[in-house]
C-alpha positions as CSV (number, residue, x, y, z in Angstrom):
1,M,0.0,0.0,0.0
2,T,1.4,3.3,-1.0
3,L,0.9,5.9,1.8
4,T,-0.6,9.2,0.9
5,R,-1.9,12.1,2.8
6,D,-5.4,10.5,2.4
7,T,-4.2,7.4,4.2
8,A,-2.8,9.5,7.1
9,A,-6.0,11.7,7.2
10,S,-8.2,8.6,7.4
11,Y,-6.3,7.4,10.5
12,R,-5.9,9.4,13.7
13,A,-2.7,8.1,15.2
14,P,-2.7,7.8,19.0
15,V,-0.9,10.7,20.5
16,H,0.6,8.4,23.0
17,L,0.9,4.6,22.6
18,E,1.3,2.6,25.8
19,T,2.2,-1.0,26.7
20,E,2.3,-2.9,29.9
21,R,5.8,-1.6,30.7
22,L,6.3,1.4,28.3
23,L,5.0,4.8,27.6
24,M,5.5,5.6,23.9
25,P,4.9,9.2,23.1
26,P,5.8,10.5,19.6
27,L,9.5,11.1,19.4
28,S,10.3,14.8,19.6
29,G,13.0,17.3,20.2
30,L,12.4,16.7,23.9
31,H,14.0,13.3,23.5
32,A,17.0,14.2,21.3
33,A,19.6,14.5,24.1
34,A,18.6,11.1,25.5
35,L,18.5,9.5,22.0
36,T,22.0,10.9,21.4
37,E,23.2,9.0,24.5
38,V,21.7,5.8,23.2
39,Y,23.3,6.3,19.8
40,A,26.7,7.0,21.5
41,E,26.9,3.4,22.6
42,P,29.5,1.8,20.3
43,E,27.6,-1.4,19.6
44,I,24.5,0.6,18.6
45,A,26.4,3.3,16.7
46,R,28.1,0.8,14.3
47,H,24.7,-0.5,13.1
48,I,22.8,2.8,12.7
49,G,25.0,5.5,11.4
50,G,28.0,5.8,13.7
51,A,29.5,9.3,14.0
52,A,26.8,10.8,11.8
53,L,24.5,10.5,14.8
54,D,26.3,12.8,17.2
55,A,24.2,15.4,19.0
56,E,23.7,17.6,15.9
57,G,23.0,14.6,13.6
58,T,20.5,13.1,16.1
59,A,18.7,16.4,16.5
60,A,18.4,16.6,12.6
61,Q,17.1,13.0,12.5
62,V,14.5,13.7,15.2
63,R,13.3,16.7,13.2
64,R,12.9,14.4,10.2
65,F,11.0,12.0,12.4
66,E,8.7,14.8,13.6
67,A,8.0,15.7,9.9
68,V,7.0,12.1,9.2
69,W,4.5,12.3,12.0
70,R,3.0,15.5,10.5
71,E,2.9,14.1,7.0
72,H,1.8,10.5,7.5
73,G,0.1,10.4,10.9
74,F,2.6,7.8,12.2
75,G,6.3,7.8,13.0
76,Q,8.8,6.9,15.7
77,S,7.8,6.7,19.4
78,A,10.1,7.4,22.3
79,L,10.4,4.4,24.6
80,V,10.1,5.5,28.2
81,T,9.8,2.9,31.1
82,R,6.7,3.2,33.2
83,V,8.4,2.4,36.4
84,S,11.3,4.8,36.3
85,G,10.4,7.2,33.5
86,T,13.8,6.5,31.8
87,F,14.2,7.0,28.1
88,V,15.5,3.7,26.6
89,G,15.2,4.0,22.8
90,R,12.7,4.5,20.0
91,T,10.5,2.4,17.8
92,G,7.9,3.0,15.1
93,L,7.1,3.3,11.5
94,H,9.1,5.1,8.9
95,P,8.5,5.4,5.1
96,W,11.2,4.6,2.6
97,P,9.9,6.4,-0.5
98,Q,12.9,5.2,-2.6
99,W,11.6,1.6,-2.1
100,D,7.9,2.5,-1.7
101,E,7.9,0.7,1.6
102,V,7.2,1.4,5.3
103,E,9.7,0.1,7.8
104,L,9.2,-0.9,11.4
105,G,12.4,0.4,13.1
106,Y,13.6,0.0,16.6
107,V,16.7,1.0,18.6
108,V,17.0,0.3,22.3
109,A,19.8,1.0,24.8
110,R,22.2,-1.9,25.3
111,R,21.6,-1.8,29.1
112,I,17.9,-2.9,28.6
113,Q,18.4,-5.4,25.7
114,G,17.2,-8.9,26.4
115,R,14.3,-7.8,28.6
116,G,11.6,-8.0,25.9
117,L,11.0,-4.2,25.8
118,A,11.8,-3.9,22.1
119,T,9.5,-6.8,21.4
120,E,6.7,-5.2,23.4
121,A,7.1,-1.9,21.7
122,A,7.4,-3.4,18.2
123,R,4.3,-5.5,18.7
124,A,2.3,-2.4,19.6
125,W,3.4,-0.8,16.3
126,L,2.6,-4.0,14.3
127,D,-0.9,-3.8,15.7
128,V,-1.2,-0.1,14.7
129,A,0.2,-0.8,11.2
130,F,-1.9,-3.8,10.3
131,R,-5.1,-3.2,12.3
132,R,-5.5,0.5,12.5
133,L,-3.6,1.9,9.5
134,G,-4.5,-1.1,7.2
135,L,-1.0,-1.5,5.8
136,H,-0.6,-4.7,3.8
137,R,3.2,-5.1,4.4
138,L,6.0,-3.8,6.6
139,T,9.8,-4.1,6.3
140,A,12.6,-4.1,8.7
141,V,15.8,-2.7,7.3
142,I,18.8,-4.2,9.3
143,H,22.6,-4.0,9.1
144,P,23.7,-7.6,8.2
145,D,26.0,-7.8,11.3
146,N,23.2,-6.7,13.8
147,A,22.4,-10.2,15.1
148,P,20.1,-9.0,18.0
149,S,18.0,-6.9,15.6
150,R,17.8,-9.7,13.1
151,A,16.7,-12.2,15.8
152,L,14.0,-9.8,17.0
153,A,12.7,-9.3,13.5
154,T,12.4,-13.1,13.1
155,R,10.7,-13.4,16.5
156,L,8.2,-10.8,15.4
157,G,7.3,-12.8,12.3
158,F,9.5,-11.0,9.7
159,R,11.3,-13.1,7.0
160,V,14.3,-12.2,4.9
161,H,13.1,-10.6,1.7
162,R,16.2,-9.3,0.0
163,N,19.7,-7.8,0.4
164,D,19.9,-4.2,-0.6
165,I,21.9,-1.0,-0.3
166,T,20.3,2.1,1.4
167,P,20.4,5.4,-0.5
168,A,23.3,6.3,1.9
169,G,25.3,3.3,0.5
170,V,24.9,1.0,3.5
171,P,24.4,-2.7,2.8
172,V,21.3,-4.0,4.6
173,V,19.1,-7.1,4.9
174,V,15.5,-6.2,4.2
175,Y,13.0,-8.3,6.1
176,E,9.3,-8.3,5.4
177,Q,6.1,-9.2,7.2
178,L,2.7,-9.3,5.4
179,A,-0.5,-8.3,7.2
180,P,-2.5,-11.3,8.3
181,S,-5.1,-10.6,5.5
182,Q,-2.3,-10.7,2.9
183,R,-0.8,-13.9,4.2
184,I,-4.1,-15.6,3.7
185,S,-4.7,-14.2,0.2
186,R,-1.2,-14.9,-1.0
187,A,-1.2,-18.5,0.2
188,G,-4.6,-19.2,-1.0
189,G,-5.8,-20.3,2.4
190,P,-5.3,-19.6,6.2
191,D,-1.8,-19.0,7.4
192,C,-0.8,-21.9,9.6
């Protein structure tokens, strides 16, 4: 499904997604400094842009994410723990106009990886994408060496679709997941 302003206008994105353990407000400039800290972690930086996502680069990226919210009615959410109010990352939908695709993206701080928070947040966005927005397909664009991200994509039901190169020249593995309605129609019967 190609997203248009009509698609966004027909859906009123929640101002604030929530899960059992997370508050997920739209990512904004208020979160840029905390996101810069997450991006500064070497194991994260090497998979998502490295030095380009310093404080200035992160602030610019957040402004682009804010523009996506305004244009499409969806975007990246901040991940804030309910218990402590600590910012721990971001997740959400992002269009790739070059590929005519919408990506489910996620980045979480190393210190909280392995606790299921990224899975919880990603599942909330899968629900929004397929049930509320009516998207037929999502992708996950992942650096080939990012084993934790690739494992999460697989646990979420994504499958490898293709190897590609981003417009910035970065090699990636593109995973895809079809909406439940598309899995049934493509297979000719229920998805088992």
